[in-house]
C-alpha angles and dihedrals in degrees: 000000000000108000126195121237140193104213119201125205133158135204136174092223127083088200093055091045090053093046092050091047095049095043095049093046095044091050090047090238089128133035096199137006125193122196128198136166117247142166114239126199117194147144115265126170094343100314141079114259132188126199143165111248144169115241116210118201106196124192113211144133133259087247092058097038101090093054091041090055091049091051093049091050091050093053102033122109097206126094089221109022119196108242111167125166118205116194113233106225101168116040130163104256099235091049091048091051091049091050093050093045093048093048092049095056120096 
């Protein structure tokens, strides 16, 4: 069964965020990508770090996810990029139909 996902990834580069966005949309690996600026706090190499980042929220399907992950890894500027897929269990029907239709187009 083809499930729908919201995939999260972050980067500290506007250029990388734009490249990921354009590549995933042009290859129809994503139907929609939202970007917002955030502050992240995290452990890295034994200490707590804080940085300004861009969060991408990427709508895709389980069918497209493996290639989407490969594309993000190819473009990404981090050694260990965050790539987390959250299954969308409850979706407004019209939006779900739009996502599925958009992802099925070539």
